[in-house]
Backbone and ligand atoms as CSV (ligand in chain L), in Angstrom:
chain,resi,resn,atom,element,x,y,z
A,1,UNK,N,N,73.216,78.268,95.471
A,1,UNK,CA,C,72.607,79.027,96.549
A,1,UNK,C,C,72.537,78.147,97.812
A,2,UNK,N,N,73.200,78.537,98.845
A,2,UNK,CA,C,73.236,77.695,100.047
A,2,UNK,C,C,71.929,77.640,100.783
A,3,UNK,N,N,71.673,76.577,101.499
A,3,UNK,CA,C,70.451,76.408,102.262
A,3,UNK,C,C,70.257,77.549,103.263
A,4,UNK,N,N,71.335,77.831,103.947
A,4,UNK,CA,C,71.295,78.877,105.013
A,4,UNK,C,C,70.969,80.250,104.428
A,5,UNK,N,N,71.541,80.466,103.271
A,5,UNK,CA,C,71.320,81.731,102.584
A,5,UNK,C,C,69.838,81.903,102.238
A,6,UNK,N,N,69.264,80.810,101.748
A,6,UNK,CA,C,67.829,80.841,101.363
A,6,UNK,C,C,66.989,81.023,102.619
A,7,UNK,N,N,67.331,80.314,103.637
A,7,UNK,CA,C,66.610,80.311,104.876
A,7,UNK,C,C,66.499,81.711,105.486
A,8,UNK,N,N,67.607,82.373,105.517
A,8,UNK,CA,C,67.661,83.677,106.157
A,8,UNK,C,C,67.450,84.847,105.201
A,9,UNK,N,N,67.576,84.503,103.897
A,9,UNK,CA,C,67.220,85.498,102.894
A,9,UNK,C,C,68.060,86.766,102.966
A,10,UNK,N,N,69.351,86.603,103.164
A,10,UNK,CA,C,70.224,87.781,103.131
A,10,UNK,C,C,70.225,88.402,101.787
A,11,UNK,N,N,70.408,89.682,101.740
A,11,UNK,CA,C,70.517,90.345,100.401
A,11,UNK,C,C,71.790,89.843,99.729
A,12,UNK,N,N,71.678,89.754,98.388
A,12,UNK,CA,C,72.899,89.261,97.655
A,12,UNK,C,C,74.057,90.223,97.828
A,13,UNK,N,N,75.226,89.701,97.753
A,13,UNK,CA,C,76.397,90.551,97.917
A,13,UNK,C,C,76.637,91.240,96.621
A,14,UNK,N,N,76.183,92.467,96.474
A,14,UNK,CA,C,76.734,93.215,95.352
A,14,UNK,C,C,78.174,93.302,95.861
A,15,UNK,N,N,79.142,93.061,95.053
A,15,UNK,CA,C,80.528,92.909,95.484
A,15,UNK,C,C,80.834,93.870,96.597
A,16,UNK,N,N,81.538,93.484,97.566
A,16,UNK,CA,C,82.098,94.350,98.601
A,16,UNK,C,C,81.198,94.795,99.771
A,17,UNK,N,N,79.892,94.543,99.699
A,17,UNK,CA,C,79.069,95.021,100.828
A,17,UNK,C,C,78.300,93.922,101.494
A,18,UNK,N,N,78.802,93.446,102.595
A,18,UNK,CA,C,78.094,92.374,103.271
A,18,UNK,C,C,76.854,92.915,104.032
A,19,UNK,N,N,75.757,93.114,103.314
A,19,UNK,CA,C,74.569,93.684,103.932
A,19,UNK,C,C,73.747,92.538,104.522
A,20,UNK,N,N,73.043,92.808,105.601
A,20,UNK,CA,C,72.265,91.758,106.271
A,20,UNK,C,C,70.795,92.140,106.387
A,21,UNK,N,N,70.324,92.835,105.315
A,21,UNK,CA,C,68.879,93.210,105.319
A,21,UNK,C,C,68.028,92.003,104.894
A,22,UNK,N,N,66.949,91.753,105.599
A,22,UNK,CA,C,66.122,90.584,105.272
A,22,UNK,C,C,65.183,90.847,104.095
A,23,UNK,N,N,64.939,89.788,103.343
A,23,UNK,CA,C,64.106,89.921,102.157
A,23,UNK,C,C,62.748,89.256,102.387
A,24,UNK,N,N,61.784,89.652,101.548
A,24,UNK,CA,C,60.455,89.004,101.584
A,24,UNK,C,C,60.569,87.689,100.821
A,25,UNK,N,N,59.555,86.825,100.996
A,25,UNK,CA,C,59.516,85.535,100.261
A,25,UNK,C,C,59.603,85.729,98.768
A,26,UNK,N,N,58.855,86.722,98.257
A,26,UNK,CA,C,58.861,86.987,96.834
A,26,UNK,C,C,60.240,87.435,96.372
A,27,UNK,N,N,60.882,88.287,97.147
A,27,UNK,CA,C,62.210,88.746,96.764
A,27,UNK,C,C,63.201,87.577,96.745
A,28,UNK,N,N,63.022,86.676,97.722
A,28,UNK,CA,C,63.968,85.533,97.777
A,28,UNK,C,C,63.741,84.649,96.551
A,29,UNK,N,N,62.478,84.424,96.209
A,29,UNK,CA,C,62.192,83.585,95.045
A,29,UNK,C,C,62.766,84.189,93.766
A,30,UNK,N,N,62.534,85.483,93.616
A,30,UNK,CA,C,63.050,86.204,92.425
A,30,UNK,C,C,64.567,86.115,92.392
A,31,UNK,N,N,65.196,86.306,93.540
A,31,UNK,CA,C,66.642,86.317,93.607
A,31,UNK,C,C,67.193,84.935,93.232
A,32,UNK,N,N,66.534,83.876,93.731
A,32,UNK,CA,C,66.971,82.545,93.414
A,32,UNK,C,C,66.825,82.237,91.922
A,33,UNK,N,N,65.743,82.705,91.331
A,33,UNK,CA,C,65.558,82.529,89.878
A,33,UNK,C,C,66.651,83.274,89.093
A,34,UNK,N,N,66.916,84.495,89.526
A,34,UNK,CA,C,67.997,85.329,88.845
A,34,UNK,C,C,69.332,84.583,88.970
A,35,UNK,N,N,69.602,84.032,90.172
A,35,UNK,CA,C,70.839,83.338,90.380
A,35,UNK,C,C,70.936,82.129,89.434
A,36,UNK,N,N,69.871,81.335,89.332
A,36,UNK,CA,C,69.884,80.147,88.490
A,36,UNK,C,C,70.118,80.502,87.002
A,37,UNK,N,N,69.526,81.583,86.586
A,37,UNK,CA,C,69.718,82.015,85.191
A,37,UNK,C,C,71.193,82.392,84.951
A,38,UNK,N,N,71.778,83.153,85.871
A,38,UNK,CA,C,73.165,83.578,85.761
A,38,UNK,C,C,74.084,82.360,85.788
A,39,UNK,N,N,73.741,81.438,86.668
A,39,UNK,CA,C,74.573,80.215,86.833
A,39,UNK,C,C,74.595,79.417,85.530
A,40,UNK,N,N,73.437,79.193,84.949
A,40,UNK,CA,C,73.335,78.392,83.690
A,40,UNK,C,C,74.060,79.087,82.540
A,41,UNK,N,N,73.866,80.399,82.455
A,41,UNK,CA,C,74.542,81.201,81.414
A,41,UNK,C,C,76.067,81.026,81.535
A,42,UNK,N,N,76.544,81.154,82.767
A,42,UNK,CA,C,77.991,81.089,82.970
A,42,UNK,C,C,78.536,79.696,82.746
A,43,UNK,N,N,77.724,78.670,83.069
A,43,UNK,CA,C,78.152,77.303,82.846
A,43,UNK,C,C,78.372,77.070,81.365
A,44,UNK,N,N,77.440,77.505,80.534
A,44,UNK,CA,C,77.542,77.403,79.044
A,44,UNK,C,C,78.839,78.111,78.591
A,45,UNK,N,N,79.023,79.339,79.131
A,45,UNK,CA,C,80.177,80.119,78.733
A,45,UNK,C,C,81.520,79.382,79.085
A,46,UNK,N,N,81.614,78.874,80.272
A,46,UNK,CA,C,82.851,78.233,80.732
A,46,UNK,C,C,83.100,76.913,79.969
A,47,UNK,N,N,82.059,76.181,79.636
A,47,UNK,CA,C,82.258,74.950,78.862
A,47,UNK,C,C,82.906,75.324,77.522
A,48,UNK,N,N,82.337,76.397,76.941
A,48,UNK,CA,C,82.851,76.878,75.643
A,48,UNK,C,C,84.287,77.396,75.776
A,49,UNK,N,N,84.577,78.205,76.843
A,49,UNK,CA,C,85.922,78.770,77.052
A,49,UNK,C,C,86.957,77.658,77.241
A,50,UNK,N,N,86.595,76.609,77.989
A,50,UNK,CA,C,87.567,75.540,78.232
A,50,UNK,C,C,87.836,74.785,76.909
A,51,UNK,N,N,86.835,74.624,76.108
A,51,UNK,CA,C,87.025,73.964,74.776
A,51,UNK,C,C,87.913,74.814,73.902
A,52,UNK,N,N,87.672,76.133,73.968
A,52,UNK,CA,C,88.522,77.039,73.169
A,52,UNK,C,C,89.963,77.010,73.631
A,53,UNK,N,N,90.211,77.110,74.936
A,53,UNK,CA,C,91.601,77.075,75.462
A,53,UNK,C,C,92.287,75.791,75.010
A,54,UNK,N,N,91.541,74.656,75.035
A,54,UNK,CA,C,92.122,73.383,74.738
A,54,UNK,C,C,92.287,73.159,73.225
A,55,UNK,N,N,91.580,73.960,72.426
A,55,UNK,CA,C,91.747,73.878,70.939
A,55,UNK,C,C,93.067,74.627,70.554
A,56,UNK,N,N,93.495,75.581,71.399
A,56,UNK,CA,C,94.762,76.304,71.151
A,56,UNK,C,C,95.934,75.581,71.789
A,57,UNK,N,N,95.844,75.335,73.089
A,57,UNK,CA,C,96.817,74.528,73.777
A,57,UNK,C,C,96.147,73.830,74.971
A,58,UNK,N,N,96.156,74.540,76.117
A,58,UNK,CA,C,95.390,74.048,77.239
A,58,UNK,C,C,95.036,75.250,78.146
A,59,UNK,N,N,94.181,75.045,79.085
A,59,UNK,CA,C,93.667,76.154,79.956
A,59,UNK,C,C,94.825,76.807,80.683
A,60,UNK,N,N,95.911,76.032,81.029
A,60,UNK,CA,C,97.043,76.572,81.804
A,60,UNK,C,C,97.729,77.736,81.099
A,61,UNK,N,N,97.696,77.762,79.793
A,61,UNK,CA,C,98.411,78.831,79.051
A,61,UNK,C,C,97.567,80.119,78.933
A,62,UNK,N,N,96.425,80.191,79.562
A,62,UNK,CA,C,95.600,81.377,79.487
A,62,UNK,C,C,95.545,82.127,80.855
A,63,UNK,N,N,96.198,83.299,80.873
A,63,UNK,CA,C,96.246,84.045,82.141
A,63,UNK,C,C,94.863,84.345,82.766
A,64,UNK,N,N,93.858,84.502,81.928
A,64,UNK,CA,C,92.525,84.809,82.466
A,64,UNK,C,C,91.897,83.590,83.137
A,65,UNK,N,N,92.221,82.418,82.645
A,65,UNK,CA,C,91.806,81.192,83.378
A,65,UNK,C,C,92.512,81.124,84.703
A,66,UNK,N,N,93.815,81.342,84.709
A,66,UNK,CA,C,94.576,81.330,85.932
A,66,UNK,C,C,94.048,82.331,86.963
A,67,UNK,N,N,93.747,83.514,86.420
A,67,UNK,CA,C,93.275,84.582,87.321
A,67,UNK,C,C,91.967,84.194,88.028
A,68,UNK,N,N,91.013,83.669,87.255
A,68,UNK,CA,C,89.728,83.377,87.831
A,68,UNK,C,C,89.743,82.208,88.812
A,69,UNK,N,N,90.495,81.154,88.435
A,69,UNK,CA,C,90.555,80.029,89.373
A,69,UNK,C,C,91.385,80.400,90.602
A,70,UNK,N,N,92.210,81.476,90.464
A,70,UNK,CA,C,93.120,81.884,91.546
A,70,UNK,C,C,92.420,82.717,92.637
A,71,UNK,N,N,91.175,83.107,92.464
A,71,UNK,CA,C,90.500,83.862,93.530
A,71,UNK,C,C,90.326,82.941,94.762
A,72,UNK,N,N,90.978,83.310,95.838
A,72,UNK,CA,C,90.897,82.489,97.040
A,72,UNK,C,C,90.846,83.427,98.264
A,73,UNK,N,N,89.773,83.424,98.971
A,73,UNK,CA,C,89.571,84.394,100.067
A,73,UNK,C,C,90.661,84.232,101.154
A,74,UNK,N,N,91.250,83.067,101.268
A,74,UNK,CA,C,92.238,82.905,102.350
A,74,UNK,C,C,93.548,83.697,102.049
A,75,UNK,N,N,93.709,84.075,100.782
A,75,UNK,CA,C,94.893,84.914,100.450
A,75,UNK,C,C,94.797,86.299,101.103
A,76,UNK,N,N,93.590,86.780,101.386
A,76,UNK,CA,C,93.416,88.120,101.918
A,76,UNK,C,C,92.820,88.071,103.353
A,77,UNK,N,N,92.689,86.884,103.889
A,77,UNK,CA,C,92.114,86.753,105.232
A,77,UNK,C,C,90.640,87.010,105.301
A,78,UNK,N,N,89.961,86.985,104.154
A,78,UNK,CA,C,88.516,87.154,104.127
A,78,UNK,C,C,87.849,85.774,104.119
A,79,UNK,N,N,86.493,85.834,104.173
A,79,UNK,CA,C,85.750,84.589,104.214
A,79,UNK,C,C,84.608,84.687,103.235
A,80,UNK,N,N,84.811,84.268,101.993
A,80,UNK,CA,C,83.754,84.325,101.006
A,80,UNK,C,C,83.990,83.215,99.967
A,81,UNK,N,N,82.931,82.999,99.199
A,81,UNK,CA,C,83.026,82.082,98.061
A,81,UNK,C,C,82.740,82.932,96.821
A,82,UNK,N,N,83.521,82.719,95.780
A,82,UNK,CA,C,83.231,83.357,94.465
A,82,UNK,C,C,82.598,82.272,93.597
A,83,UNK,N,N,81.361,82.424,93.263
A,83,UNK,CA,C,80.625,81.403,92.498
A,83,UNK,C,C,81.273,81.209,91.137
A,84,UNK,N,N,81.799,82.221,90.534
A,84,UNK,CA,C,82.451,82.099,89.177
A,84,UNK,C,C,83.665,81.195,89.287
A,85,UNK,N,N,84.461,81.406,90.321
A,85,UNK,CA,C,85.670,80.598,90.559
A,85,UNK,C,C,85.325,79.154,90.804
A,86,UNK,N,N,84.321,78.974,91.653
A,86,UNK,CA,C,83.843,77.655,92.037
A,86,UNK,C,C,83.365,76.845,90.850
A,87,UNK,N,N,82.609,77.504,89.962
A,87,UNK,CA,C,82.053,76.808,88.802
A,87,UNK,C,C,83.145,76.506,87.773
A,88,UNK,N,N,84.089,77.430,87.571
A,88,UNK,CA,C,85.179,77.185,86.614
A,88,UNK,C,C,86.075,76.006,87.094
A,89,UNK,N,N,86.315,75.961,88.412
A,89,UNK,CA,C,87.123,74.837,88.935
A,89,UNK,C,C,86.344,73.513,88.679
A,90,UNK,N,N,85.057,73.514,89.014
A,90,UNK,CA,C,84.258,72.315,88.766
A,90,UNK,C,C,84.315,71.825,87.327
A,91,UNK,N,N,84.126,72.784,86.408
A,91,UNK,CA,C,84.027,72.387,84.990
A,91,UNK,C,C,85.383,72.014,84.400
A,92,UNK,N,N,86.453,72.511,84.989
A,92,UNK,CA,C,87.816,72.217,84.436
A,92,UNK,C,C,88.343,70.878,84.961
A,93,UNK,N,N,87.674,70.295,85.934
A,93,UNK,CA,C,88.205,69.049,86.580
A,93,UNK,C,C,88.536,67.979,85.525
A,94,UNK,N,N,87.711,67.905,84.479
A,94,UNK,CA,C,87.912,66.930,83.455
A,94,UNK,C,C,89.213,67.036,82.648
A,95,UNK,N,N,89.840,68.203,82.729
A,95,UNK,CA,C,91.065,68.478,81.997
A,95,UNK,C,C,92.286,68.155,82.857
A,96,UNK,N,N,92.084,67.601,84.022
A,96,UNK,CA,C,93.178,67.341,84.961
A,96,UNK,C,C,93.135,65.846,85.379
A,97,UNK,N,N,94.311,65.321,85.673
A,97,UNK,CA,C,94.398,64.080,86.413
A,97,UNK,C,C,94.450,64.430,87.861
A,98,UNK,N,N,93.619,63.786,88.674
A,98,UNK,CA,C,93.527,64.164,90.085
A,98,UNK,C,C,94.288,63.120,90.923
A,99,UNK,N,N,95.317,63.627,91.643
A,99,UNK,CA,C,96.193,62.722,92.393
A,99,UNK,C,C,96.156,63.062,93.869
A,100,UNK,N,N,96.845,62.264,94.665
A,100,UNK,CA,C,96.879,62.455,96.102
A,100,UNK,C,C,97.832,63.628,96.412
A,101,UNK,N,N,97.377,64.544,97.311
A,101,UNK,CA,C,98.258,65.630,97.702
A,101,UNK,C,C,99.037,65.294,98.945
A,102,UNK,N,N,100.207,65.964,99.081
A,102,UNK,CA,C,101.016,65.795,100.265
A,102,UNK,C,C,100.514,66.720,101.394
A,103,UNK,N,N,99.679,67.682,101.015
A,103,UNK,CA,C,99.217,68.729,101.967
A,103,UNK,C,C,98.013,68.241,102.753
A,104,UNK,N,N,97.832,68.914,103.903
A,104,UNK,CA,C,96.594,68.615,104.709
A,104,UNK,C,C,96.079,69.870,105.403
A,105,UNK,N,N,96.263,71.050,104.702
A,105,UNK,CA,C,95.786,72.287,105.283
A,105,UNK,C,C,94.348,72.640,104.985
A,106,UNK,N,N,93.666,71.805,104.184
A,106,UNK,CA,C,92.286,72.033,103.888
A,106,UNK,C,C,91.458,70.831,104.297
A,107,UNK,N,N,90.131,70.945,104.317
A,107,UNK,CA,C,89.318,69.759,104.616
A,107,UNK,C,C,89.539,68.673,103.578
A,108,UNK,N,N,89.682,69.123,102.329
A,108,UNK,CA,C,90.037,68.195,101.227
A,108,UNK,C,C,91.230,68.758,100.485
A,109,UNK,N,N,92.310,67.984,100.311
A,109,UNK,CA,C,93.454,68.373,99.520
A,109,UNK,C,C,93.645,67.398,98.388
A,110,UNK,N,N,93.927,67.906,97.178
A,110,UNK,CA,C,94.207,67.081,96.038
A,110,UNK,C,C,95.267,67.736,95.178
A,111,UNK,N,N,96.031,66.928,94.464
A,111,UNK,CA,C,97.004,67.456,93.494
A,111,UNK,C,C,96.358,67.312,92.106
A,112,UNK,N,N,96.224,68.438,91.374
A,112,UNK,CA,C,95.642,68.389,90.021
A,112,UNK,C,C,96.757,68.604,88.995
A,113,UNK,N,N,96.884,67.643,88.035
A,113,UNK,CA,C,97.911,67.731,87.044
A,113,UNK,C,C,97.251,67.813,85.680
A,114,UNK,N,N,97.622,68.839,84.915
A,114,UNK,CA,C,97.013,69.051,83.577
A,114,UNK,C,C,97.305,67.849,82.677
A,115,UNK,N,N,96.236,67.353,82.016
A,115,UNK,CA,C,96.372,66.184,81.160
A,115,UNK,C,C,97.269,66.479,79.933
A,116,UNK,N,N,97.313,67.796,79.536
A,116,UNK,CA,C,98.110,68.110,78.332
A,116,UNK,C,C,99.545,68.539,78.657
A,117,UNK,N,N,99.717,69.493,79.585
A,117,UNK,CA,C,101.090,70.042,79.782
A,117,UNK,C,C,101.705,69.631,81.122
A,118,UNK,N,N,100.987,68.932,81.906
A,118,UNK,CA,C,101.459,68.426,83.233
A,118,UNK,C,C,101.763,69.564,84.228
A,119,UNK,N,N,101.205,70.726,84.028
A,119,UNK,CA,C,101.326,71.759,85.069
A,119,UNK,C,C,100.656,71.255,86.320
A,120,UNK,N,N,101.183,71.689,87.489
A,120,UNK,CA,C,100.689,71.185,88.751
A,120,UNK,C,C,99.948,72.238,89.545
A,121,UNK,N,N,98.862,71.829,90.146
A,121,UNK,CA,C,98.022,72.744,90.989
A,121,UNK,C,C,97.678,71.984,92.243
A,122,UNK,N,N,97.477,72.808,93.320
A,122,UNK,CA,C,96.937,72.254,94.562
A,122,UNK,C,C,95.506,72.655,94.657
A,123,UNK,N,N,94.651,71.602,94.749
A,123,UNK,CA,C,93.225,71.856,94.961
A,123,UNK,C,C,92.882,71.810,96.414
A,124,UNK,N,N,92.020,72.658,96.881
A,124,UNK,CA,C,91.574,72.587,98.288
A,124,UNK,C,C,90.113,72.915,98.451
A,125,UNK,N,N,89.466,72.246,99.362
A,125,UNK,CA,C,88.117,72.593,99.712
A,125,UNK,C,C,88.012,72.719,101.228
A,126,UNK,N,N,87.425,73.779,101.735
A,126,UNK,CA,C,87.199,73.928,103.178
A,126,UNK,C,C,85.907,74.662,103.462
A,127,UNK,N,N,85.280,74.397,104.604
A,127,UNK,CA,C,84.186,75.263,105.033
A,127,UNK,C,C,84.665,76.048,106.238
A,128,UNK,N,N,84.245,77.283,106.281
A,128,UNK,CA,C,84.694,78.232,107.344
A,128,UNK,C,C,83.611,78.458,108.365
A,129,UNK,N,N,82.395,78.156,107.999
A,129,UNK,CA,C,81.290,78.332,108.927
A,129,UNK,C,C,80.163,77.498,108.419
A,130,UNK,N,N,79.021,77.495,109.042
A,130,UNK,CA,C,77.897,76.696,108.622
A,130,UNK,C,C,77.444,77.035,107.212
A,131,UNK,N,N,77.672,78.272,106.760
A,131,UNK,CA,C,77.195,78.586,105.438
A,131,UNK,C,C,78.213,79.192,104.478
A,132,UNK,N,N,79.473,79.176,104.825
A,132,UNK,CA,C,80.501,79.582,103.828
A,132,UNK,C,C,81.522,78.459,103.641
A,133,UNK,N,N,81.578,77.983,102.436
A,133,UNK,CA,C,82.627,77.015,102.049
A,133,UNK,C,C,83.152,77.460,100.693
A,134,UNK,N,N,84.382,77.072,100.364
A,134,UNK,CA,C,84.884,77.441,99.070
A,134,UNK,C,C,85.900,76.422,98.616
A,135,UNK,N,N,86.089,76.319,97.304
A,135,UNK,CA,C,87.205,75.491,96.772
A,135,UNK,C,C,88.199,76.392,96.096
A,136,UNK,N,N,89.452,75.985,96.048
A,136,UNK,CA,C,90.497,76.772,95.439
A,136,UNK,C,C,91.347,75.864,94.517
A,137,UNK,N,N,92.019,76.497,93.560
A,137,UNK,CA,C,92.972,75.776,92.722
A,137,UNK,C,C,94.183,76.627,92.589
A,138,UNK,N,N,95.250,76.297,93.252
A,138,UNK,CA,C,96.447,77.139,93.304
A,138,UNK,C,C,97.502,76.568,92.371
A,139,UNK,N,N,98.007,77.409,91.477
A,139,UNK,CA,C,99.064,76.961,90.551
A,139,UNK,C,C,100.377,76.807,91.333
A,140,UNK,N,N,100.995,75.636,91.162
A,140,UNK,CA,C,102.253,75.355,91.849
A,140,UNK,C,C,103.409,75.365,90.829
A,141,UNK,N,N,103.199,74.744,89.687
A,141,UNK,CA,C,104.258,74.673,88.680
A,141,UNK,C,C,103.671,74.759,87.276
A,142,UNK,N,N,104.041,75.788,86.550
A,142,UNK,CA,C,103.506,76.012,85.223
A,142,UNK,C,C,104.495,75.431,84.162
A,143,UNK,N,N,104.007,74.513,83.353
A,143,UNK,CA,C,104.917,73.880,82.370
A,143,UNK,C,C,104.650,74.311,80.954
A,144,UNK,N,N,104.033,75.469,80.795
A,144,UNK,CA,C,103.708,75.926,79.443
A,144,UNK,C,C,103.891,77.460,79.450
A,145,UNK,N,N,104.113,78.069,78.288
A,145,UNK,CA,C,104.196,79.525,78.304
A,145,UNK,C,C,102.831,80.088,78.029
A,146,UNK,N,N,102.577,81.303,78.599
A,146,UNK,CA,C,101.286,81.944,78.404
A,146,UNK,C,C,101.112,82.332,76.956
A,147,UNK,N,N,99.962,82.031,76.354
A,147,UNK,CA,C,99.719,82.616,75.038
A,147,UNK,C,C,98.331,83.271,74.952
A,148,UNK,N,N,97.615,83.359,76.060
A,148,UNK,CA,C,96.366,84.075,76.073
A,148,UNK,C,C,96.575,85.561,76.344
A,149,UNK,N,N,95.474,86.302,76.309
A,149,UNK,CA,C,95.566,87.762,76.557
A,149,UNK,C,C,95.831,88.042,78.057
A,150,UNK,N,N,96.444,89.222,78.309
A,150,UNK,CA,C,96.717,89.567,79.699
A,150,UNK,C,C,95.477,89.828,80.573
A,151,UNK,N,N,95.612,89.813,81.854
A,151,UNK,CA,C,94.464,89.982,82.750
A,151,UNK,C,C,94.170,91.467,83.037
A,152,UNK,N,N,92.943,91.758,83.373
A,152,UNK,CA,C,92.512,93.061,83.861
A,152,UNK,C,C,92.546,93.049,85.368
A,153,UNK,N,N,92.704,94.239,85.970
A,153,UNK,CA,C,92.589,94.373,87.396
A,153,UNK,C,C,91.644,95.551,87.632
A,154,UNK,N,N,90.618,95.463,88.447
A,154,UNK,CA,C,90.130,94.308,89.235
A,154,UNK,C,C,89.689,93.159,88.365
A,155,UNK,N,N,89.593,91.956,89.001
A,155,UNK,CA,C,89.153,90.749,88.300
A,155,UNK,C,C,87.663,90.873,87.982
A,156,UNK,N,N,87.269,90.806,86.709
A,156,UNK,CA,C,85.820,90.840,86.424
A,156,UNK,C,C,85.170,89.486,86.825
A,157,UNK,N,N,84.005,89.602,87.490
A,157,UNK,CA,C,83.223,88.388,87.795
A,157,UNK,C,C,81.780,88.635,87.385
A,158,UNK,N,N,80.986,87.587,87.230
A,158,UNK,CA,C,79.625,87.765,86.793
A,158,UNK,C,C,78.613,87.232,87.784
A,159,UNK,N,N,78.735,86.004,88.263
A,159,UNK,CA,C,77.708,85.456,89.147
A,159,UNK,C,C,77.804,86.168,90.531
A,160,UNK,N,N,78.987,86.185,91.105
A,160,UNK,CA,C,79.149,86.984,92.331
A,160,UNK,C,C,79.738,86.241,93.497
A,161,UNK,N,N,79.641,86.869,94.641
A,161,UNK,CA,C,80.294,86.389,95.868
A,161,UNK,C,C,79.212,86.143,96.948
A,162,UNK,N,N,79.610,85.265,97.878
A,162,UNK,CA,C,78.755,85.100,99.059
A,162,UNK,C,C,79.633,84.791,100.232
A,163,UNK,N,N,79.419,85.459,101.349
A,163,UNK,CA,C,80.283,85.161,102.495
A,163,UNK,C,C,80.112,86.188,103.639
A,164,UNK,N,N,81.142,86.212,104.477
A,164,UNK,CA,C,81.146,87.066,105.645
A,164,UNK,C,C,81.903,88.360,105.427
A,165,UNK,N,N,82.992,88.289,104.665
A,165,UNK,CA,C,83.796,89.496,104.452
A,165,UNK,C,C,84.333,89.406,103.046
A,166,UNK,N,N,84.285,90.560,102.350
A,166,UNK,CA,C,84.513,90.573,100.898
A,166,UNK,C,C,85.792,91.320,100.513
A,167,UNK,N,N,86.314,91.003,99.308
A,167,UNK,CA,C,87.481,91.736,98.770
A,167,UNK,C,C,87.079,93.163,98.409
A,168,UNK,N,N,88.032,94.054,98.207
A,168,UNK,CA,C,87.745,95.446,97.894
A,168,UNK,C,C,87.418,95.605,96.403
A,169,UNK,N,N,86.930,96.766,96.058
A,169,UNK,CA,C,86.573,97.074,94.658
A,169,UNK,C,C,87.843,97.155,93.801
A,170,UNK,N,N,88.982,97.304,94.428
A,170,UNK,CA,C,90.228,97.306,93.643
A,170,UNK,C,C,90.596,95.885,93.230
A,171,UNK,N,N,90.039,94.893,93.925
A,171,UNK,CA,C,90.425,93.495,93.614
A,171,UNK,C,C,89.424,92.800,92.688
A,172,UNK,N,N,88.131,92.985,92.914
A,172,UNK,CA,C,87.091,92.248,92.196
A,172,UNK,C,C,85.981,93.200,91.800
A,173,UNK,N,N,85.457,93.056,90.559
A,173,UNK,CA,C,84.258,93.893,90.247
A,173,UNK,C,C,83.249,93.089,89.465
A,174,UNK,N,N,81.975,93.331,89.686
A,174,UNK,CA,C,80.889,92.685,88.939
A,174,UNK,C,C,80.750,93.374,87.593
A,175,UNK,N,N,80.675,92.538,86.550
A,175,UNK,CA,C,80.496,93.114,85.188
A,175,UNK,C,C,79.282,92.485,84.498
A,176,UNK,N,N,78.872,93.008,83.352
A,176,UNK,CA,C,77.734,92.454,82.586
A,176,UNK,C,C,78.157,91.123,81.975
A,177,UNK,N,N,77.151,90.330,81.548
A,177,UNK,CA,C,77.480,89.071,80.964
A,177,UNK,C,C,78.288,89.270,79.643
A,178,UNK,N,N,77.921,90.271,78.878
A,178,UNK,CA,C,78.639,90.554,77.636
A,178,UNK,C,C,80.122,90.781,77.891
A,179,UNK,N,N,80.409,91.661,78.861
A,179,UNK,CA,C,81.796,91.993,79.184
A,179,UNK,C,C,82.560,90.725,79.637
A,180,UNK,N,N,81.852,89.966,80.509
A,180,UNK,CA,C,82.497,88.792,81.127
A,180,UNK,C,C,82.760,87.736,80.034
A,181,UNK,N,N,81.792,87.600,79.159
A,181,UNK,CA,C,81.896,86.606,78.060
A,181,UNK,C,C,83.081,86.955,77.119
A,182,UNK,N,N,83.187,88.219,76.788
A,182,UNK,CA,C,84.289,88.665,75.922
A,182,UNK,C,C,85.624,88.427,76.608
A,183,UNK,N,N,85.629,88.735,77.873
A,183,UNK,CA,C,86.895,88.588,78.654
A,183,UNK,C,C,87.341,87.113,78.698
A,184,UNK,N,N,86.425,86.223,79.024
A,184,UNK,CA,C,86.793,84.825,79.207
A,184,UNK,C,C,87.076,84.146,77.845
A,185,UNK,N,N,86.397,84.621,76.811
A,185,UNK,CA,C,86.647,84.039,75.467
A,185,UNK,C,C,87.713,84.782,74.654
A,186,UNK,N,N,88.354,85.776,75.321
A,186,UNK,CA,C,89.480,86.445,74.671
A,186,UNK,C,C,89.103,87.212,73.417
A,187,UNK,N,N,87.862,87.721,73.388
A,187,UNK,CA,C,87.452,88.490,72.199
A,187,UNK,C,C,87.798,89.951,72.333
L,1,ZN,ZN,ZN,98.001,72.587,80.844
């Protein structure tokens, strides 16, 4: 939860609607608690998913991993952060060797190489305004064949989005934790 977000108490982005209605102190506190619960739940889930992917082969061979880390607002000219994407990128860092990138189109550029299959990704971090920043992980070269289940469209997410302009309901949808958990764990 960004400082600015807390300060101004904007309503949470139910996917797709950038509403700017102000909240009361109690509502802000409640919302931050809800956010923390969702965040911790999802962290546990992703740690487990990454272990599962790596018990089969590696995260790269799972289309649903690729789909979630692939959410990047700059692909559609929007300005938002997807907390689910951000957290999965953070937690997967340990499965990659992080090298110097040739690119300089982001505030931070890195080349991430899978420790198991040597697939290559470009990592980027940028801030677009005082309160929207996001990181991305873009697949450049896949060195393994897919063996996970296919992806759904729209992309299911659980924690949610925060930003200035959002993707459409055809692209991203909020789902329950149960649905999200089954999806990420391929059940
Ligand atoms: Zn890999």
